[in-house]
C-alpha positions in Angstrom: -31.5 -102.9 -35.4 -35.0 -102.2 -36.4 -37.3 -98.8 -36.4 -37.1 -97.6 -32.7 -39.3 -95.0 -31.1 -37.6 -92.2 -29.6 -39.2 -88.7 -27.9 -37.3 -85.7 -28.4 -37.5 -82.4 -27.0 -37.0 -79.3 -29.1 -36.8 -75.8 -27.9 -35.8 -72.1 -29.3 -35.8 -68.7 -27.8 -33.8 -66.9 -30.3 -35.0 -65.1 -33.9 -38.3 -66.7 -35.1 -38.7 -69.5 -32.6 -41.3 -71.3 -34.6 -39.2 -71.1 -37.9 -36.5 -72.6 -36.0 -38.7 -75.5 -34.4 -39.6 -76.1 -38.0 -36.3 -76.2 -39.7 -35.3 -78.6 -36.8 -38.0 -81.1 -37.8 -37.2 -80.8 -41.6 -33.8 -81.4 -40.9 -34.5 -84.6 -38.9 -36.6 -86.0 -41.3 -34.0 -85.3 -44.1 -31.6 -87.3 -41.8 -34.2 -90.1 -41.8 -35.4 -89.5 -38.5 -39.2 -89.9 -39.4 -41.1 -87.3 -37.2 -44.1 -89.3 -36.5 -46.1 -86.8 -34.3 -45.6 -83.7 -33.0 -47.1 -82.3 -29.9 -48.8 -78.5 -29.8 -46.4 -75.6 -29.4 -45.8 -74.6 -25.8 -44.5 -71.1 -24.8 -42.3 -71.6 -21.6 -40.6 -69.8 -19.1 -36.7 -70.0 -18.9 -35.3 -72.3 -16.3 -32.1 -72.0 -14.5 -31.4 -68.5 -15.9 -34.2 -66.4 -16.0 -33.4 -63.2 -17.9 -33.6 -64.4 -21.4 -36.4 -64.4 -23.8 -39.2 -67.5 -23.3 -38.8 -70.3 -25.2 -41.0 -72.0 -27.5 -41.1 -75.8 -26.9 -42.5 -78.9 -28.6 -41.9 -82.8 -28.0 -42.2 -85.4 -31.1 -42.1 -88.9 -31.3 -39.8 -90.2 -33.9 -39.0 -93.3 -35.6 -35.9 -94.0 -36.7 -33.2 -97.2 -37.4 -30.3 -95.6 -35.3 -28.6 -96.3 -31.8 -29.2 -93.8 -29.2 -25.2 -92.7 -29.7 -26.1 -92.5 -33.6 -29.5 -90.5 -32.9 -27.5 -88.1 -30.5 -24.9 -87.4 -33.2 -27.3 -86.5 -35.7 -29.0 -84.3 -33.3 -26.0 -82.7 -32.6 -25.0 -82.1 -36.4 -28.4 -80.7 -36.8 -28.1 -78.2 -34.1 -24.5 -76.9 -35.3 -26.4 -76.5 -38.8 -28.9 -74.6 -37.5 -26.7 -72.2 -35.8 -26.4 -73.5 -32.0 -23.2 -72.3 -30.8 -20.2 -74.6 -29.9 -20.6 -75.8 -25.9 -17.5 -74.1 -24.9 -18.8 -70.5 -25.9 -22.5 -70.6 -24.8 -23.7 -69.7 -21.5 -25.2 -72.7 -19.9 -29.0 -72.9 -19.7 -28.7 -69.5 -21.9 -30.6 -68.1 -25.0 -30.2 -70.4 -28.1 -31.9 -70.9 -31.5 -32.3 -74.4 -31.4 -31.9 -77.1 -28.4 -32.9 -81.0 -29.2 -32.6 -83.4 -26.5 -33.4 -87.0 -26.8 -36.1 -87.7 -23.8 -36.7 -91.4 -24.4 -35.5 -93.8 -26.5 -38.1 -97.0 -26.4 -37.4 -98.3 -23.1 -33.7 -98.2 -23.6 -31.6 -97.0 -20.3 -28.0 -95.5 -21.1 -25.4 -94.1 -18.8 -22.6 -92.5 -20.7 -20.5 -89.6 -20.1 -21.9 -88.3 -23.3 -25.5 -89.7 -22.9 -28.0 -90.4 -20.4 -31.2 -91.7 -21.0 -34.1 -91.6 -19.9 -33.2 -87.7 -19.9 -32.0 -87.0 -16.6 -33.6 -83.9 -15.9 -36.8 -84.4 -17.6 -38.6 -85.4 -14.6 -38.3 -81.8 -13.3 -39.4 -79.8 -16.4 -43.0 -79.0 -17.0 -42.1 -77.7 -20.6 -41.1 -81.3 -21.4 -43.6 -83.6 -19.6 -46.6 -81.6 -20.4 -46.0 -81.9 -24.3 -44.6 -85.4 -23.6 -47.8 -86.4 -22.1 -50.0 -84.8 -24.9 -48.4 -87.5 -27.1 -48.4 -90.4 -24.7 -50.6 -90.1 -21.6 -49.3 -93.4 -20.1 -45.6 -92.4 -20.3 -43.5 -93.9 -17.6 -39.6 -93.7 -16.9 -38.0 -96.9 -17.8 -35.7 -96.5 -15.3 -38.0 -96.1 -12.2 -41.3 -97.1 -13.6 -42.3 -93.6 -12.1 -45.5 -92.1 -14.2 -44.5 -88.8 -15.7 -48.5 -87.6 -15.1 -47.9 -88.1 -11.2 -44.5 -86.3 -11.6 -46.0 -83.3 -13.7 -48.6 -82.6 -10.8 -45.8 -81.4 -8.6 -44.2 -79.0 -11.1 -47.0 -76.2 -11.0 -44.6 -73.5 -10.4 -43.2 -73.4 -14.0 -45.0 -71.4 -16.3 -45.8 -73.1 -19.4 -48.9 -72.4 -21.7 -50.2 -73.9 -25.3 -50.1 -71.2 -27.8 -50.5 -73.7 -30.7 -51.4 -77.0 -32.6 -48.9 -79.2 -33.7 -46.2 -78.1 -36.2 -46.1 -79.4 -39.6 -43.5 -80.0 -42.0 -42.8 -77.7 -45.1 
């Protein structure tokens, strides 16, 4: 398998949110998941469970020589190393030090119990689409062909604001 482009969403709403994001970026690079580009930093209203701190979110374009499932395992390991709680102990959609999701893996479509690509909820999340489109204005869902810029226009009720430029690695 050659190098693959994958878009990842990173979010944090506990502790030093920006430092948590930067730690995740550095961890990805240490795992040979090269961060090729980062969106600006966005502060976003929590979705699903509103009574919690707001998130900082970014989307990154990565290049790696892994399968989607291998990339998922690396991401889960990084989340654990950075203090994310075990799934059975955390509140669904609740506060977290770090959350990393695979949004897109090239044009690959995956339907497995442990991984669905493209990410099944990304089209309904302004905090994902806005930074993704900053990196790739022509991005579209490989499964349906739907353009993400058109989907974004229907998500005006979610509060998302750009608060800073792209994060850099240490």
